[in-house]
C-alpha positions in Angstrom: 9.2 -10.7 -22.3 9.6 -10.6 -18.6 6.5 -11.4 -16.5 7.2 -8.1 -14.7 6.9 -6.1 -17.9 3.4 -4.9 -19.0 4.4 -3.2 -22.2 7.5 -3.7 -24.3 8.2 -1.5 -27.4 11.2 -2.2 -29.6 12.4 -0.2 -32.6 8.8 1.0 -33.3 8.4 3.2 -36.4 5.4 4.5 -38.3 6.0 6.0 -41.8 3.3 7.6 -43.9 3.5 8.3 -47.6 2.6 12.0 -48.5 1.5 12.6 -52.0 1.7 16.2 -53.4 -1.0 15.5 -56.0 -3.7 12.8 -56.3 -2.2 11.5 -59.6 1.0 10.7 -57.8 -0.7 7.8 -56.0 -1.5 6.2 -59.4 2.0 6.8 -60.6 3.4 5.2 -57.5 1.1 2.2 -58.0 2.0 1.6 -61.7 5.3 3.2 -62.8 7.9 1.6 -60.4 6.8 -1.8 -61.6 7.5 -1.0 -65.2 10.7 0.8 -64.4 12.1 -2.2 -62.5 10.8 -4.6 -65.3 12.9 -2.7 -67.9 16.0 -2.5 -65.6 15.5 1.1 -64.7 15.8 2.6 -61.2 12.3 2.8 -59.7 11.3 6.3 -58.9 9.5 7.4 -55.8 6.4 9.7 -56.2 5.8 10.4 -52.5 7.5 12.0 -49.5 8.0 10.1 -46.3 6.7 11.4 -43.0 7.9 9.5 -40.0 5.3 9.9 -37.3 7.4 7.6 -35.0 11.1 6.8 -35.5 12.8 3.8 -33.8 11.1 4.2 -30.4 12.0 1.6 -27.7 11.0 1.4 -24.0 9.6 -0.9 -21.3 6.8 -0.3 -18.8 6.6 -2.5 -15.7 3.4 -3.8 -14.3 1.8 -1.4 -11.9 3.6 1.7 -13.3 1.9 4.9 -14.3 3.7 6.5 -17.2 2.8 9.9 -18.8 3.7 10.8 -22.4 4.3 14.5 -23.2 5.4 16.3 -26.3 4.4 19.1 -28.7 1.5 18.7 -31.1 2.5 16.3 -33.9 5.2 14.6 -31.9 3.7 11.1 -32.3 2.0 10.6 -28.9 -1.4 9.5 -30.2 0.2 7.4 -32.9 2.1 5.5 -30.3 -0.9 4.8 -28.1 -3.0 3.6 -31.2 -0.3 1.1 -32.1 0.0 -0.1 -28.5 -3.8 -0.6 -28.5 -3.7 -2.4 -31.9 -5.8 0.1 -33.8 -2.9 1.1 -36.0 -0.2 -1.2 -37.5 3.5 -0.2 -37.2 5.7 0.2 -40.2 8.5 -1.6 -38.4 9.3 -2.7 -34.9 7.4 -4.7 -32.3 5.0 -4.3 -29.4 4.3 -6.8 -26.7 1.6 -6.3 -24.0 0.6 -8.5 -21.1 -3.0 -8.3 -19.9 -6.4 -6.8 -20.8 -6.1 -3.3 -22.3 -8.8 -0.7 -21.9 -8.3 2.3 -24.2 -9.7 5.8 -23.8 -8.6 7.2 -27.1 -11.3 8.8 -29.3 -14.1 8.5 -26.8 -17.4 7.4 -28.4 -15.9 6.9 -31.8 -17.1 3.2 -31.8 -20.7 4.0 -30.8 -23.5 3.3 -33.2 -25.7 6.4 -33.2 -28.8 4.4 -34.0 -28.3 2.2 -30.9 -29.5 3.2 -27.5 -27.0 4.0 -24.8 -27.6 0.6 -23.2 -27.0 -1.3 -26.5 -23.8 0.7 -27.0 -22.6 -0.2 -23.5 -22.9 -3.9 -24.3 -21.3 -3.4 -27.7 -18.4 -1.4 -26.4 -17.9 -3.7 -23.5 -17.7 -6.7 -25.8 -15.0 -5.0 -27.9 -13.1 -4.4 -24.6 -13.3 -8.1 -23.8 -16.2 -8.4 -21.4 -18.7 -11.2 -21.7 -22.4 -10.4 -21.6 -22.7 -11.8 -18.1 -19.8 -9.6 -16.9 -21.5 -6.6 -18.5 -24.8 -7.5 -16.9 -23.1 -7.4 -13.5 -21.4 -4.0 -14.2 -24.2 -2.2 -16.1 -25.7 -0.4 -13.1 -22.2 0.8 -12.1 -21.5 2.0 -15.7 -24.8 3.9 -15.9 -24.4 5.5 -12.5 -20.8 6.6 -13.4 -22.0 8.2 -16.7 -24.7 10.2 -15.0 -26.9 10.5 -18.1 -30.1 9.3 -16.4 -33.0 8.1 -18.6 -31.0 9.0 -21.7 -29.4 5.6 -21.3 -32.5 4.1 -23.1 -32.4 6.7 -25.9 -30.5 6.5 -29.3 -27.0 7.9 -29.0 -27.8 10.3 -31.9 -29.9 12.3 -29.5 -27.0 12.7 -27.1 -24.9 15.8 -26.6 -21.2 15.3 -27.3 -20.5 15.5 -23.6 -23.0 12.7 -22.9 -21.3 10.5 -25.5 -17.8 10.8 -24.1 -19.1 10.4 -20.5 -20.8 7.1 -21.4 -17.7 5.9 -23.3 -15.5 6.8 -20.4 -17.8 5.0 -18.0 -17.6 1.8 -20.0 -13.8 1.8 -20.4 -13.2 2.7 -16.8 -15.3 -0.1 -15.4 -13.8 -3.1 -17.2 -11.0 -3.5 -14.6 -8.2 -3.4 -17.1 -4.7 -4.7 -16.6 -3.5 -1.8 -18.8 -5.3 1.5 -19.1 -4.4 3.7 -22.0 -5.7 7.2 -22.0 -5.2 9.9 -24.7 -6.2 13.3 -23.5 -9.5 12.0 -22.0 -9.0 13.4 -18.5 -11.0 16.6 -19.3 -14.4 15.0 -19.7 -17.4 16.8 -18.3 -17.6 19.3 -15.6 -15.2 19.7 -12.6 -17.1 17.2 -10.4 -17.2 14.6 -13.1 -13.5 15.1 -13.8 -12.7 14.6 -10.1 -14.7 11.3 -10.2 -12.7 10.2 -13.3 -9.4 11.0 -11.5 -10.6 9.2 -8.4 -11.5 6.1 -10.5 -8.1 6.2 -12.2 -6.4 6.4 -8.9 -8.4 3.4 -7.7 -7.3 1.4 -10.8 -3.7 2.5 -10.2 -3.9 1.3 -6.6 -5.2 -2.1 -7.7 -1.9 -2.7 -9.5 -2.9 -1.9 -13.1 -0.5 -0.3 -15.5 -1.5 3.2 -16.8 -0.2 4.9 -19.9 -1.6 8.3 -20.8 -1.0 11.4 -22.9 -1.5 14.8 -21.3 -0.4 18.4 -21.9 -0.8 19.1 -18.2 2.6 19.0 -16.5 1.0 19.0 -13.0 -1.2 16.0 -13.9 1.9 14.0 -15.1 4.0 15.0 -12.1 1.1 14.2 -9.7 0.1 10.8 -11.1 3.1 9.3 -12.8 6.0 7.2 -11.7 7.9 8.0 -15.0 7.4 10.1 -18.0 8.3 9.9 -21.7 9.2 13.0 -23.9 8.4 12.6 -27.6 9.4 15.2 -30.2 9.1 14.8 -34.0 8.5 11.1 -33.6 11.7 10.6 -31.5 11.9 9.5 -27.9 14.1 12.2 -26.5 14.1 11.2 -22.9 12.4 9.0 -20.3 12.7 9.3 -16.5 11.5 11.1 -13.4 8.4 13.1 -14.2 9.6 16.4 -12.8 12.7 16.3 -14.9 10.9 15.3 -18.0 8.2 18.0 -17.6 11.0 20.6 -17.1 12.7 19.5 -20.3 9.4 19.5 -22.2 8.5 23.0 -21.1 12.0 24.2 -22.1 11.5 22.7 -25.5 8.0 24.0 -25.8 9.1 27.6 -25.2 12.4 27.5 -27.0 12.8 29.8 -30.0 12.8 27.9 -33.3 16.4 28.7 -34.0 17.6 27.2 -30.7 15.2 24.2 -30.5 17.7 21.7 -32.0 20.2 22.7 -29.3 17.5 21.9 -26.6 16.8 18.6 -28.3 20.5 17.7 -28.2 20.7 18.6 -24.6 17.7 16.4 -23.8 19.3 13.5 -25.7 22.4 13.9 -23.7 20.3 14.4 -20.5 22.1 17.6 -19.8 19.1 19.9 -19.5 19.1 19.3 -15.8 21.4 17.5 -13.4 20.2 14.2 -12.2 21.2 13.4 -8.6 20.5 10.0 -7.0 22.1 10.7 -3.6 19.9 10.3 -0.6 18.5 13.1 1.6 18.7 16.5 0.0 20.0 15.4 -3.4 17.0 13.1 -3.7 14.9 16.3 -3.8 17.2 17.9 -6.4 19.1 20.1 -4.0 22.4 20.3 -2.3 22.8 20.9 1.4 21.4 18.8 4.2 17.6 18.5 4.7 18.0 16.8 8.0 19.9 19.7 9.3 16.7 21.7 9.6 15.6 19.3 12.4 18.1 20.9 14.8 17.4 24.5 13.7 15.6 26.9 16.0 11.9 26.5 15.1 11.2 30.2 15.8 14.2 31.6 13.9 14.7 31.9 10.1 18.0 30.7 8.7 20.1 30.9 5.6 22.2 28.0 4.3 24.2 29.1 1.2 24.9 25.4 0.3 21.1 24.7 0.1 20.6 25.2 -3.6 18.5 23.4 -6.2 20.3 21.2 -8.8 17.1 20.9 -10.9 17.1 24.5 -12.1 16.0 24.9 -15.7 16.8 28.2 -17.5 14.6 28.9 -20.4 15.7 30.7 -23.6 15.7 34.5 -23.4 13.4 36.4 -25.7 14.5 39.9 -24.7 14.6 39.6 -20.9 17.0 37.9 -18.4 16.1 37.0 -14.8 18.9 37.3 -12.2 19.6 37.5 -8.5 16.6 35.6 -7.1 16.4 35.5 -3.3 13.9 35.1 -0.4 14.1 37.8 2.3 12.5 38.6 5.6 10.6 41.9 5.9 13.8 43.6 7.3 15.8 42.4 4.2 17.7 39.4 5.6 18.2 36.6 3.0 16.7 33.3 4.2 15.9 29.8 2.8 14.8 28.3 6.2 11.3 29.7 6.7 9.0 29.7 9.8 5.4 28.8 9.1 3.0 31.7 9.6 5.4 34.5 8.9 5.6 36.9 6.0 8.4 36.9 3.4 9.6 38.6 0.3 10.5 36.8 -2.9 12.7 39.1 -5.0 14.4 38.9 -8.4 15.8 41.3 -11.0 14.9 41.4 -14.7 17.0 43.1 -17.4 15.7 43.8 -20.9 17.8 44.0 -24.1 15.1 44.7 -26.7 11.8 46.6 -26.9 8.8 44.5 -25.6 5.3 45.4 -24.7 2.6 44.4 -22.1 5.2 43.1 -19.6 4.0 41.0 -16.6 6.1 39.3 -14.0 5.2 35.9 -12.3 6.2 33.5 -9.5 5.2 30.0 -8.5 5.7 27.8 -5.5 6.0 24.0 -6.1 6.2 20.9 -3.9 9.3 18.8 -4.2 7.4 16.5 -6.6 6.9 19.5 -8.9 3.2 19.9 -8.3 2.3 23.6 -8.4 0.9 24.9 -5.1 0.3 28.5 -5.9 1.7 31.6 -7.7 1.0 35.1 -8.7 1.1 37.6 -11.5 2.1 41.3 -11.3 -0.9 42.2 -13.4 -4.2 40.2 -13.9 -4.6 41.2 -17.6 -2.4 42.5 -20.5 -4.2 45.9 -20.3 -2.9 46.4 -16.8 0.6 45.2 -17.7 3.6 47.6 -18.3 2.8 49.0 -21.7 6.3 49.4 -23.2 9.8 48.5 -21.9 12.9 49.9 -23.7 16.3 48.1 -24.1 18.6 48.6 -21.1 15.7 48.8 -18.6 16.1 46.9 -15.4 13.3 46.0 -12.9 13.4 44.8 -9.4 10.4 42.5 -8.7 9.2 41.8 -5.2 6.4 39.4 -4.2 5.3 39.3 -0.5 3.7 36.2 0.8 2.7 34.5 4.1 4.1 31.0 4.5 1.2 28.7 5.2 3.2 25.6 4.2 3.8 22.6 6.5 7.5 21.6 7.2 9.2 20.3 4.1 11.2 21.4 1.1 9.7 23.5 -1.7 10.8 25.2 -4.9 10.2 28.6 -6.5 9.9 29.6 -10.2 10.4 33.1 -11.6 9.1 34.3 -14.9 8.5 37.3 -17.1 5.9 37.5 -19.9 5.4 40.1 -22.7 4.3 40.6 -26.3 6.9 40.2 -29.1 6.7 41.1 -32.7 3.7 38.7 -33.2 1.7 40.8 -30.7 1.0 37.6 -28.8 2.0 37.1 -25.1 5.1 34.8 -24.8 7.5 33.8 -22.2 10.3 36.3 -22.3 12.3 34.4 -19.7 11.7 31.8 -17.1 13.7 30.0 -14.4 12.2 26.9 -13.0 13.4 25.8 -9.6 15.4 29.0 -9.3 15.4 28.6 -5.5 14.8 25.9 -2.9 13.6 26.6 0.6 12.5 24.6 3.6 9.8 25.3 6.1 11.2 24.5 9.6 9.6 22.0 12.0 6.6 23.1 14.0 6.2 22.1 17.6 3.0 20.1 18.3 2.0 20.4 14.6 -1.6 19.3 14.0 -1.8 20.3 10.3 -1.4 17.5 7.8 -0.3 17.4 4.1 1.4 20.4 2.4 -0.6 23.4 3.4 -1.8 24.7 6.8 -5.3 26.0 6.4 -5.5 26.9 10.1 -8.2 24.3 10.9 -9.4 24.2 14.4 -11.0 21.1 15.8 -13.6 20.9 18.6 -14.7 17.5 20.0 -17.5 16.9 22.3 -18.6 13.6 23.8 -22.4 13.1 23.6 -24.1 11.4 26.5 
């Protein structure tokens, strides 16, 4: 194993035996032995369920990698085997460095012990000596924010207090590898932000982070790479934005077309992967640098400036077409001037009866992080009640461009209720359009969005 590799997984599989009836366990324990002893073919009294099937990958030191997939795809099983709490059926796992795991937070706590005693117990399990825990105890207690309850038995804690304390212990052991399984939604919004801030600090220190999340924005925002698991199989691994796009397409695909989507992911055909510099590095064709010479006060349209990362989801009765950005007088543009108002338009055709129809749009950064979007109706009761086959709608969103110079992407979507009476995605196009915000003279706004801040500075005598 290379010294630059933190985690190496080769041919990893986990197979469980599923028995239809309790007596089948006894049959499996006894009968095959007698059958083989008498020269008969041994029968099998169980079904095999492969939670993971021949998974292989490497994660380098200092990388942050997200794992996504539908429920039951094997994500938690994989993390448990990496942490050593579950043994694989076959394959091997090699890790380099101290591992801190945020799996089932608080599951190792003794309810009769106080919070303080459980901190020392949990820290010892994670590899800290008593002296190290002594030095870090005040930081752990301050991070958990449970006050005087730290001296009370854990059985008197709320569930939120338990996971906060467990998170505080694991996050303060300075791990070489941090493994997180859906533990980033602990506590209220302020505590969650503190958790993210601490994880960002661990990441910046050079630690390797591997975590499971159903939040595509979190994976895109935090990760260097992402892994897509489905039915125990590693379908794809690569750039987070591409993997999240494939995961969402798989998630919303109808059951009868899901295998086609899986095949496309295996073949890496669900999106085009471009490694060229400049515009192609952002998943677009056309020159990004060309906007530097554009008139800063004049919108522009470059027909060659189109995304190569477009993902078209399966249709469930609706088809989105002819998406474009226009000025208020109707001219098509993809070079926008900050501070001006624009129209995002697309058409939707329906080929079956659907109810409670709503339309949607979303603006994303080039990394895939959502910046803001809108719905045509806030609730289902205010949506279009019934749409008949053959109906066509023209959808128009108006928005003021408050973005700083750069390249951005647009999503278009339509939602409605199918035969199950639940709201589903009738059609969606991710990265249907790319646009760039032109340079601003003497720009004082930083980051992605211009909030219109004004600064006043006075020198005090």
